[in-house]
C-alpha positions in Angstrom: 67.7 117.4 52.2 65.0 120.0 52.6 61.9 119.8 54.6 58.6 121.0 52.9 57.1 121.4 56.3 57.2 124.6 58.2 56.8 124.7 62.1 53.7 126.9 63.2 55.0 129.1 65.9 52.3 130.4 68.3 52.9 133.7 70.2 54.2 133.3 73.8 51.3 133.8 76.0 53.2 133.0 79.3 52.7 136.5 80.6 48.8 136.4 80.4 47.2 136.9 83.6 44.2 134.6 82.8 43.6 131.5 84.8 40.8 129.0 85.6 40.1 131.1 88.8 39.1 134.0 86.5 36.2 132.0 85.2 33.1 132.7 87.3 31.6 129.7 89.3 28.1 128.8 88.1 25.2 130.2 90.1 23.2 127.1 89.8 23.7 123.3 89.3 21.7 120.9 87.2 20.6 117.8 89.0 23.2 115.7 87.0 26.0 118.0 88.5 24.6 117.6 92.0 24.3 113.8 91.6 28.0 113.8 90.6 28.9 116.0 93.4 27.1 113.9 96.0 28.2 110.5 94.3 24.4 109.5 93.9 22.7 108.1 90.8 20.3 110.5 89.0 17.1 108.8 90.1 17.9 109.0 93.8 19.0 112.6 93.4 15.6 113.5 91.7 13.8 111.6 94.5 15.7 113.8 97.1 14.8 117.0 95.5 11.2 116.1 95.0 11.2 115.3 98.7 12.4 118.8 99.5 15.8 117.1 101.1 17.9 118.8 98.7 17.3 122.7 98.0 16.1 123.1 94.5 13.9 125.3 92.4 11.6 124.2 89.5 12.0 126.2 86.3 9.6 125.0 83.8 10.1 121.2 83.4 13.8 121.7 84.7 15.0 121.6 88.4 17.9 124.0 89.1 19.8 123.8 92.4 21.2 127.1 93.7 24.8 126.8 94.3 24.8 128.9 97.6 21.8 127.0 98.9 23.3 123.6 98.0 26.6 124.4 99.6 24.8 125.8 103.0 22.7 122.6 102.8 25.9 120.5 102.6 27.3 122.4 105.8 24.1 121.8 107.7 24.4 118.2 106.8 28.0 117.7 108.0 27.2 119.8 111.2 24.3 117.6 112.0 26.4 114.4 111.9 
């Protein structure tokens, strides 16, 4: 019995030196991403940003949280505890 289906063989890429570490980290986080990182709901995160408790910049109608500022703020919060 013959098989009418052929198997598609992809080239072996096991020697490629590309990994997830090669993808650059984002320079800014969205409010939704910050909320996820902190385990907060979106409304609470916006409130903290508006109060200036979480470092953020307004760009038009969007809030963006600079990655380095956010992580520095987290370290400060941890050392203050």
